[in-house]
C-alpha positions as CSV (number, residue, x, y, z in Angstrom):
1,M,48.9,-83.5,75.4
2,P,48.3,-87.3,75.3
3,I,47.8,-89.0,72.0
4,I,44.2,-90.3,71.9
5,N,44.1,-91.6,68.3
6,T,46.4,-92.3,65.4
7,S,45.6,-92.7,61.7
8,Q,47.0,-92.2,58.3
9,G,46.4,-90.1,55.2
10,V,43.7,-87.6,54.3
11,G,41.0,-90.0,55.4
12,G,42.6,-90.3,58.8
13,I,42.6,-86.5,59.2
14,L,39.0,-86.2,58.0
15,N,37.6,-89.1,60.1
16,S,39.4,-87.8,63.2
17,F,38.0,-84.3,62.6
18,K,34.5,-85.5,62.1
19,G,34.6,-87.5,65.3
20,L,35.5,-84.4,67.3
21,M,32.6,-82.4,66.0
22,D,29.8,-84.6,67.6
23,G,27.3,-82.3,69.3
24,V,28.5,-79.1,67.6
25,E,26.1,-77.2,65.5
26,K,28.3,-74.4,64.0
27,I,32.0,-74.5,63.2
28,T,34.2,-71.5,62.3
29,F,37.6,-72.1,60.7
30,V,40.3,-69.5,61.0
31,G,43.2,-69.4,58.6
32,T,45.1,-67.6,55.8
33,P,43.4,-67.2,52.5
34,G,44.7,-69.4,49.8
35,F,46.8,-71.7,51.9
36,C,44.3,-72.6,54.6
37,T,41.1,-72.1,52.7
38,P,41.3,-75.5,50.8
39,F,41.9,-77.3,54.2
40,A,38.8,-75.6,55.6
41,E,36.8,-76.7,52.6
42,L,38.2,-80.2,52.8
43,L,37.4,-80.5,56.5
44,G,34.1,-78.9,56.0
45,F,33.1,-81.6,53.5
46,V,32.9,-84.2,56.2
47,V,30.7,-82.0,58.5
48,R,28.7,-80.4,55.7
49,D,25.5,-81.0,57.6
50,K,26.6,-78.3,60.1
51,K,26.7,-74.5,59.8
52,L,30.2,-73.6,58.6
53,A,32.2,-70.3,58.3
54,F,35.7,-69.3,57.4
55,I,37.6,-66.2,58.8
56,P,40.4,-65.1,56.6
57,N,43.5,-63.4,58.1
58,M,42.0,-63.1,61.6
59,D,39.4,-60.6,60.3
60,F,36.2,-61.5,62.1
61,K,34.2,-59.1,60.0
62,K,35.2,-60.8,56.8
63,A,33.8,-64.2,57.7
64,R,32.3,-66.1,54.9
65,L,29.8,-69.0,54.8
66,I,31.3,-72.4,53.7
67,T,28.6,-74.0,51.7
68,M,28.0,-77.1,49.6
69,T,27.3,-76.3,45.9
70,P,26.9,-78.6,42.9
71,E,30.6,-77.9,42.2
72,G,31.7,-78.8,45.8
73,I,32.4,-77.0,49.0
74,Q,33.0,-73.2,48.4
75,L,33.1,-69.9,50.3
76,G,29.8,-68.0,50.0
77,E,28.3,-64.8,51.3
78,P,29.3,-62.9,54.5
79,V,28.1,-64.6,57.7
80,D,28.2,-64.2,61.5
81,A,31.3,-66.1,62.7
82,H,30.1,-66.9,66.2
83,A,30.1,-70.7,66.6
84,D,30.3,-73.6,69.0
85,A,33.7,-74.7,67.8
86,V,36.6,-72.8,66.4
87,V,39.2,-74.5,64.2
88,L,42.6,-72.8,64.0
89,L,44.5,-73.9,60.9
90,G,48.2,-74.4,61.1
91,G,49.1,-71.9,58.4
92,L,48.4,-69.2,60.9
93,A,51.3,-70.4,63.1
94,M,53.9,-70.3,60.3
95,P,56.4,-67.6,61.3
96,K,56.3,-65.9,57.9
97,I,52.6,-65.2,58.4
98,G,53.2,-63.1,61.4
99,V,50.2,-64.0,63.6
100,S,50.9,-64.2,67.3
101,P,49.2,-66.9,69.4
102,E,47.8,-64.2,71.6
103,K,46.0,-62.6,68.7
104,A,44.7,-66.1,67.7
105,K,43.5,-66.6,71.2
106,D,41.6,-63.3,71.1
107,I,39.8,-64.3,67.9
108,T,39.0,-67.7,69.3
109,E,37.3,-66.1,72.3
110,K,35.4,-63.8,70.0
111,V,34.1,-66.7,67.9
112,L,33.1,-68.6,71.0
113,E,31.2,-65.7,72.6
114,G,27.9,-66.9,73.9
115,S,28.5,-70.6,73.2
116,A,28.0,-73.2,76.0
117,K,29.8,-75.9,74.0
118,R,33.1,-74.1,73.3
119,K,35.5,-76.4,71.4
120,I,38.9,-75.2,70.3
121,I,40.5,-77.4,67.7
122,G,43.9,-77.0,66.0
123,V,44.6,-78.7,62.7
124,C,48.2,-78.5,61.5
125,F,51.1,-80.3,59.8
126,Q,54.6,-81.1,61.2
127,S,53.6,-80.1,64.8
128,M,53.3,-76.4,63.8
129,F,51.3,-75.4,66.9
130,T,53.7,-77.1,69.4
131,Q,56.8,-75.9,67.5
132,Q,55.6,-72.3,67.6
133,K,54.4,-72.8,71.2
134,W,50.8,-71.9,70.5
135,D,49.7,-74.8,72.7
136,E,51.2,-72.8,75.6
137,I,49.0,-69.8,75.0
138,I,45.8,-71.3,73.6
139,N,43.8,-73.9,75.6
140,F,43.2,-76.3,72.7
141,D,40.7,-79.1,73.4
142,Y,42.3,-81.1,70.6
143,I,45.1,-80.7,68.1
144,I,45.1,-82.8,64.9
145,N,48.7,-83.0,63.8
146,A,49.7,-84.7,60.6
147,D,53.0,-85.3,58.9
148,L,53.4,-85.4,55.1
149,A,55.8,-87.7,53.3
150,V,56.4,-86.5,49.7
151,E,57.8,-88.6,46.9
152,V,58.3,-87.3,43.4
153,L,58.7,-90.1,40.9
154,Q,60.1,-89.8,37.5
155,T,58.7,-92.3,35.0
């Protein structure tokens, strides 16, 4: 896949994501509860004008609305997870989670049933989707890949 944009930091991830969602009305995030949920909420904030859903642990029937509240973006009531765009979060591809790319491809197709727009986006850190070869199974339209540098300072 060719690199079409580079940026830095959380703002770079969010601005890149927002730009990819032009023309999309409903977005469904798929990820692991706990680890991926905050990333879905963070990404959801920059597209909060759209309909948003989160599918935990590949369980289509457990999809929840992602909604803006006075306290910030949060998961809400159950919702139909069908959407114009599906966002696979990189936590799914971590080997210890045990999700196969084939199963992720299946849920992607289920989310996109009936949509004419059909965008498949991956958002991950440290090239997780390419390291685990998910890009060879799933026909991503785009992958947002970020690297983290961590410093712990003692004062």
